[in-house]
Residue, then its C-alpha position, 0 to 999 in steps of 0.5 A: m539486523t532484522q530486515l523490514f519492507d515498508s510496502h506503502a510509503h509516500v517518502d517521495g512527496p514534498e513533506f520530505e523535501a527538506d530531509r529526505d536523505a536523512v529519512m532514508t538513512r534512518a530507514r536503513e538504520a532501522g532495518v527497512t531494506r526495501m520500500v514501495v512509493i505510491g505515485a497516486v497523489g493528485d495529478p500524474s506528476s505524483a506518478e512521475r515523481a515516484v518513478a523518478f525516485a525509484e530510478r535513483d534507489p535500487n531498493v525502492w520501487a513505485t506504483v502508478a494510478t489516480h487515487p479515488h479522491d481525484v478520479e473526478k479530475m482525470t483526463d485522457e492525458w492523465w490516463a495516457t501518462h498512467e498507461r506509459l508509466a505502468r510499463h516502466p520496469r521500476v513500477v511494480a503495481i497499479g495503485e493506489t486505486g479503489l473506493d473511498y465512501y468516507y470522504d466521497h471526494s469523487p462521485r461513487d460511480l466515477q470511483k467505480q469506473a476508474f477502479r475497473r479501468f485500473l484493474e484492466l490496466a493491471h491485467a494489460v501490464g501483468k502487475p498487481v494492484v494496490c487498493h485504497i478501500r474505505d467504508a466501501h468493502e462490499d462494493a470493492r470486493a464485488i469489483l475485485r472479483e469481477g476484475r479477477a484481482a486475485d489473478l494479478g495479486c491484490v493488496i488491501h492497503c492500510f486496512t481499516g475494515t472489520p475482522d470479517d472484512a479481513r477474513e473475506y479479503a484473505a479468502m479471496g487471495c488478497y494481501v492485507s496490509f496493516s498501518g500504524i493505525v493498528t497500534y492505536k488504543t481505539a483500534q482493537p477491531l484491527r488487532d482482532a483482524v490480524p490473526l484472521v489473516p493467514h501469515d502468508r497474506i500479511l503486509i506492513e506499511t507506514d503510509c508515511p507521512y501519515l498515520a505515525p504509529v504509537p509511540m510516534r503518533g502525532k509526528r510526521n511518519e517515516p519508513a523507520f517507524v514501520r518497526h513499531t507497527a511490526e511489533v504490534v502485528a507480530q504480537c497479534a499474529g502470535l509471532d516473534f518480531a523476527d519471524l513477522a519481519r521475515i514473513t512480511t518481507e517475503n510476502a511483499n517480495r512475492v506480491y510485487r514480484l521481486a527477488n528475495g534480497 
């Protein structure tokens, strides 16, 4: 069976408490052999939970950070937890960090400050960075360049920018990750962006439990559904499904510094 890598999931979260084992079984049955869970929802208990989940499954890895929505709440204790967990062997990246000017749940100056600080942490531990960027692409690219993110490896998760944004991120050496949004009828600009990203910089993700792709839209998303996203991205990239699956798996292994398996 074709192997898939869900590069960004929240399957460790409470939305999957009742049936997590079944969700993971369905993922394997769908060919999802690897995934990265994101420890950046709310306070650092999310990071602790993601790491614990990754410790239990040899095909799951974790990230740690504070989401831009929540950086206004960050304390020295939060930061100390992130510094400790960032060095954990099951943690493969720092994130998701970045800028969200759509919701602006935290002041923009604090978002920028935290983004820079997490980039510094990524350099300190020698791991890539996973970025949440919404309606803030120009500022984000400036900070990524300043923070030498390309030297680390940089993932633009759940990309929602313009085709020009995709081209610019790729030119910087970033990986551009497409979620279920790319399958939506209204998302033609995202589909137009796919062929502008070199094949060796494309990733796929669910961001589950959010953003279920067509034909599952409206349901709780889960890793197995990444196949639907992969099918659309393959069409847009001019690849057959098997090649897209192989390429995006190789790309995820490369950016997260995992051995091919």
